ZABAKOL-856178 format. One line per 8 residues: their letters; for each residue x, y, z of N, C-alpha, C, O. Coordinates in steps of 0.2 Angstrom, whole numbers, always signed. Layout:
A	X,Y,Z,X,Y,Z,X,Y,Z,X,Y,Z ~ ...
This chain:
MLSGQGAR	+676,-359,-420,+677,-362,-413,+677,-354,-408,+681,-349,-410 ~ +673,-354,-403,+676,-346,-400,+676,-350,-393,+672,-355,-392 ~ +681,-348,-389,+681,-351,-382,+685,-346,-378,+689,-342,-381 ~ +686,-346,-371,+689,-342,-367,+691,-345,-363,+687,-349,-360 ~ +698,-343,-361,+704,-347,-359,+706,-343,-355,+707,-339,-359 ~ +708,-340,-346,+710,-336,-343,+705,-331,-344,+700,-331,-342 ~ +709,-325,-347,+706,-320,-348,+708,-316,-354,+710,-311,-356 ~ +705,-322,-359,+707,-320,-365,+700,-323,-368,+696,-326,-365
LFYQPHPS	+700,-321,-374,+694,-325,-379,+697,-326,-386,+699,-321,-390 ~ +696,-332,-386,+699,-336,-394,+693,-335,-398,+687,-336,-396 ~ +696,-334,-406,+691,-336,-410,+695,-340,-416,+700,-338,-419 ~ +692,-345,-419,+696,-349,-423,+689,-351,-429,+685,-356,-428 ~ +689,-347,-435,+685,-348,-438,+685,-354,-443,+679,-357,-445 ~ +692,-356,-444,+693,-364,-447,+699,-367,-445,+704,-364,-444 ~ +698,-371,-445,+706,-377,-442,+713,-372,-443,+717,-369,-439 ~ +711,-371,-451,+719,-370,-452,+720,-360,-450,+726,-358,-451
VMVPPVEV	+717,-356,-449,+716,-349,-448,+716,-349,-440,+713,-353,-437 ~ +720,-345,-435,+718,-344,-430,+719,-334,-429,+723,-331,-433 ~ +716,-333,-426,+715,-326,-427,+718,-323,-419,+716,-327,-414 ~ +722,-318,-418,+723,-316,-412,+718,-315,-406,+713,-313,-408 ~ +719,-318,-400,+715,-318,-395,+714,-310,-393,+717,-306,-395 ~ +709,-309,-388,+707,-303,-387,+707,-304,-378,+705,-309,-375 ~ +709,-299,-376,+712,-299,-368,+703,-295,-366,+701,-290,-368 ~ +700,-300,-361,+696,-296,-357,+694,-291,-355,+689,-288,-354
ASLREARL	+701,-289,-353,+702,-283,-347,+702,-278,-353,+700,-272,-351 ~ +703,-279,-359,+703,-272,-363,+698,-270,-366,+697,-265,-369 ~ +693,-274,-365,+684,-272,-368,+680,-268,-366,+678,-269,-360 ~ +678,-264,-368,+675,-260,-364,+665,-263,-365,+661,-261,-362 ~ +665,-267,-370,+659,-268,-373,+657,-273,-378,+659,-271,-384 ~ +654,-279,-377,+653,-285,-381,+645,-284,-382,+641,-282,-379 ~ +644,-286,-389,+637,-286,-391,+635,-293,-396,+639,-295,-400 ~ +629,-296,-396,+629,-301,-402,+625,-298,-407,+620,-296,-405
ESRYFREA	+627,-297,-413,+622,-295,-419,+620,-300,-422,+624,-305,-424 ~ +612,-300,-422,+609,-306,-426,+605,-301,-432,+602,-296,-430 ~ +604,-303,-439,+602,-300,-445,+600,-304,-449,+602,-310,-450 ~ +594,-303,-453,+591,-307,-456,+598,-309,-462,+604,-307,-461 ~ +595,-314,-467,+602,-316,-471,+600,-313,-477,+597,-315,-481 ~ +603,-307,-477,+602,-300,-483,+606,-303,-490,+604,-303,-496 ~ +611,-306,-488,+614,-308,-493,+610,-312,-500,+612,-312,-505 ~ +605,-317,-496,+600,-321,-501,+598,-317,-504,+599,-319,-509
LALAVFAL	+595,-312,-504,+591,-306,-508,+593,-306,-515,+590,-305,-520 ~ +601,-308,-515,+605,-307,-521,+602,-311,-527,+603,-309,-533 ~ +598,-317,-525,+594,-322,-529,+588,-317,-532,+586,-319,-537 ~ +586,-313,-530,+580,-309,-533,+581,-308,-538,+576,-308,-541 ~ +589,-307,-542,+589,-305,-547,+586,-308,-552,+583,-305,-556 ~ +587,-314,-551,+583,-320,-555,+575,-320,-559,+573,-322,-564 ~ +572,-314,-553,+565,-312,-556,+565,-308,-562,+560,-306,-565 ~ +573,-305,-563,+572,-301,-572,+571,-307,-576,+567,-306,-581
LGLWAQPA	+575,-314,-575,+574,-320,-578,+568,-321,-580,+566,-319,-585 ~ +564,-323,-574,+557,-323,-575,+553,-318,-578,+548,-320,-580 ~ +555,-313,-578,+549,-308,-583,+552,-308,-589,+549,-311,-594 ~ +557,-306,-591,+561,-308,-599,+563,-315,-602,+566,-314,-607 ~ +562,-320,-600,+563,-326,-604,+558,-329,-608,+552,-327,-606 ~ +557,-333,-613,+552,-334,-617,+550,-340,-615,+544,-341,-615 ~ +556,-347,-614,+552,-352,-611,+550,-353,-605,+554,-350,-601 ~ +545,-356,-603,+543,-355,-599,+545,-360,-592,+542,-359,-586
ALKVLGWG	+550,-364,-595,+556,-367,-590,+560,-363,-587,+562,-363,-581 ~ +562,-358,-592,+568,-352,-589,+562,-347,-585,+565,-346,-580 ~ +557,-345,-585,+553,-341,-582,+550,-345,-574,+547,-342,-570 ~ +550,-350,-574,+549,-354,-568,+556,-353,-564,+557,-350,-558 ~ +561,-354,-568,+569,-355,-565,+569,-347,-561,+569,-346,-555 ~ +569,-344,-566,+570,-338,-562,+564,-335,-556,+566,-332,-551 ~ +558,-336,-557,+555,-334,-551,+555,-339,-545,+554,-337,-539 ~ +557,-344,-547,+559,-350,-541,+565,-348,-538,+566,-348,-532
MAALGVLL	+571,-346,-542,+577,-343,-537,+575,-337,-533,+577,-337,-527 ~ +572,-332,-536,+568,-326,-533,+566,-328,-526,+568,-325,-521 ~ +561,-333,-526,+558,-335,-521,+562,-338,-517,+561,-338,-511 ~ +568,-342,-520,+570,-343,-514,+573,-340,-509,+573,-342,-503 ~ +576,-333,-513,+581,-328,-510,+578,-327,-504,+581,-326,-499 ~ +570,-325,-506,+566,-320,-501,+565,-325,-495,+565,-324,-489 ~ +563,-332,-498,+563,-337,-490,+570,-337,-487,+571,-336,-481 ~ +575,-338,-491,+581,-338,-487,+583,-332,-483,+586,-333,-478
ALTCRSHG	+581,-327,-484,+583,-321,-480,+579,-321,-474,+582,-319,-469 ~ +572,-323,-474,+567,-321,-471,+567,-327,-465,+565,-327,-459 ~ +569,-332,-468,+570,-337,-462,+577,-340,-460,+578,-346,-457 ~ +582,-336,-461,+588,-337,-459,+591,-329,-457,+589,-324,-459 ~ +596,-331,-452,+600,-326,-448,+606,-326,-449,+608,-330,-453 ~ +610,-321,-447,+617,-322,-448,+619,-319,-442,+615,-314,-440 ~ +623,-321,-437,+627,-320,-431,+633,-318,-431,+638,-320,-435 ~ +634,-312,-426,+640,-311,-428,+642,-307,-419,+638,-303,-417
LVLVPRQG	+648,-310,-416,+651,-305,-409,+653,-298,-413,+655,-298,-419 ~ +653,-294,-408,+655,-287,-409,+659,-287,-403,+657,-290,-398 ~ +666,-285,-402,+669,-284,-396,+672,-275,-397,+676,-272,-402 ~ +670,-273,-392,+673,-265,-393,+679,-264,-387,+678,-266,-381 ~ +685,-263,-390,+689,-262,-384,+690,-254,-381,+688,-248,-384 ~ +693,-254,-378,+693,-245,-374,+697,-244,-378,+696,-238,-379 ~ +702,-246,-381,+707,-242,-385,+705,-246,-393,+703,-252,-393 ~ +707,-243,-397,+707,-245,-404,+700,-246,-408,+695,-244,-407
ALVRWPLG	+703,-251,-413,+696,-254,-417,+693,-257,-415,+695,-260,-411 ~ +687,-259,-417,+682,-264,-415,+681,-270,-417,+679,-269,-423 ~ +681,-276,-415,+683,-281,-418,+676,-285,-420,+671,-285,-417 ~ +677,-287,-425,+670,-291,-426,+671,-299,-431,+673,-301,-436 ~ +667,-304,-425,+668,-310,-427,+663,-315,-430,+659,-317,-426 ~ +662,-317,-435,+655,-318,-438,+655,-325,-436,+660,-329,-438 ~ +650,-326,-432,+648,-334,-430,+644,-338,-434,+643,-343,-432 ~ +642,-338,-439,+639,-340,-444,+632,-338,-445,+630,-334,-442
LARRGSPR	+629,-342,-449,+623,-342,-452,+618,-349,-448,+620,-355,-447 ~ +613,-347,-446,+606,-353,-445,+601,-349,-445,+599,-343,-444 ~ +597,-357,-447,+589,-356,-447,+585,-354,-441,+585,-357,-436 ~ +582,-348,-443,+578,-346,-437,+574,-353,-432,+569,-356,-435 ~ +575,-354,-425,+574,-359,-422,+575,-365,-423,+571,-370,-423 ~ +583,-366,-426,+585,-372,-429,+591,-375,-423,+595,-370,-420 ~ +590,-381,-420,+596,-381,-415,+602,-379,-416,+606,-378,-410 ~ +605,-377,-422,+611,-374,-421,+611,-365,-421,+616,-362,-419
DARLLAAW	+604,-362,-422,+601,-356,-419,+602,-356,-413,+605,-351,-410 ~ +599,-360,-409,+599,-362,-402,+605,-363,-398,+606,-361,-392 ~ +610,-366,-402,+618,-367,-399,+619,-359,-398,+619,-356,-393 ~ +621,-356,-404,+622,-350,-405,+619,-346,-401,+624,-344,-399 ~ +614,-344,-398,+610,-342,-393,+613,-344,-387,+616,-340,-383 ~ +613,-350,-386,+615,-352,-380,+623,-349,-377,+624,-346,-372 ~ +626,-350,-382,+633,-349,-381,+633,-341,-380,+638,-339,-377 ~ +629,-338,-383,+631,-330,-382,+627,-328,-374,+629,-323,-371
TSLAEALR	+623,-333,-372,+621,-331,-365,+626,-334,-361,+626,-333,-355 ~ +631,-338,-362,+636,-341,-356,+640,-334,-357,+640,-331,-352 ~ +643,-333,-362,+646,-328,-365,+646,-321,-359,+649,-319,-354 ~ +641,-320,-364,+637,-313,-359,+638,-312,-352,+640,-307,-350 ~ +637,-319,-349,+636,-318,-343,+643,-320,-338,+643,-320,-332 ~ +648,-321,-344,+655,-320,-340,+659,-314,-342,+663,-312,-338 ~ +656,-311,-347,+660,-305,-348,+657,-300,-343,+661,-296,-340 ~ +649,-300,-342,+646,-296,-336,+650,-297,-329,+650,-292,-325
VRGVAVDG	+653,-300,-326,+653,-304,-321,+661,-301,-322,+661,-296,-319 ~ +666,-301,-325,+671,-297,-327,+671,-290,-329,+676,-287,-332 ~ +665,-286,-328,+666,-280,-329,+662,-275,-337,+659,-269,-338 ~ +662,-281,-341,+662,-277,-347,+655,-278,-349,+652,-283,-348 ~ +653,-272,-351,+644,-270,-354,+643,-275,-360,+647,-276,-364 ~ +638,-276,-358,+635,-282,-364,+630,-278,-366,+627,-274,-362 ~ +628,-279,-375,+623,-276,-377,+622,-268,-376,+617,-265,-378 ~ +626,-267,-373,+626,-258,-371,+624,-258,-365,+623,-252,-362
ESSALPPT	+623,-264,-360,+621,-261,-354,+627,-258,-349,+633,-262,-350 ~ +627,-253,-345,+634,-253,-339,+634,-258,-337,+629,-261,-338 ~ +640,-263,-333,+640,-268,-330,+640,-264,-322,+642,-259,-320 ~ +637,-268,-319,+635,-268,-312,+640,-270,-307,+640,-268,-301 ~ +644,-274,-309,+650,-279,-307,+655,-278,-307,+657,-278,-313 ~ +660,-276,-303,+668,-272,-305,+670,-280,-308,+667,-285,-309 ~ +677,-278,-311,+681,-285,-314,+683,-288,-308,+683,-285,-303 ~ +684,-296,-310,+685,-300,-304,+693,-300,-305,+695,-299,-310
QDGGPLS	+697,-302,-301,+706,-304,-300,+707,-309,-300,+713,-311,-301 ~ +701,-316,-299,+702,-321,-296,+700,-326,-304,+699,-331,-303 ~ +699,-325,-308,+700,-328,-315,+693,-329,-318,+691,-331,-324 ~ +688,-328,-313,+680,-328,-314,+678,-334,-318,+681,-339,-319 ~ +673,-334,-321,+670,-338,-324,+672,-341,-331,+670,-347,-333 ~ +677,-338,-334,+682,-338,-342,+688,-343,-339,+691,-346,-344 ~ +689,-343,-332,+696,-346,-331,+695,-353,-333,+699,-357,-333
């Protein structure tokens, strides 16, 4: 769960885990990182089983698992929010995995669009852009 309350951003990856909030005023930049699901390529190791296995069933299994890994890598993407503070180390919040074009992918991208606009209004650069608006004092859209 990702939420904004007042002048803070909150991230809770699991109901039993609470990550310290980030003050919006302390941010220099925020960006969404989306990348292909490269971890799925680890399944390509099963191609070795397909090459060296003697029983046909193991060959099919090996090549099938390798193909599944490539398919997952191509059709899914991993999203993460990167927050760059004015001072200190950057913060990475993994937002999860989604199949390209799926409802979950659309919700993640829509949430990012809303968050990016709210951060722009507060003077935070988004995706490397310099902000055209000064930070607001009245709470802005994250209140």
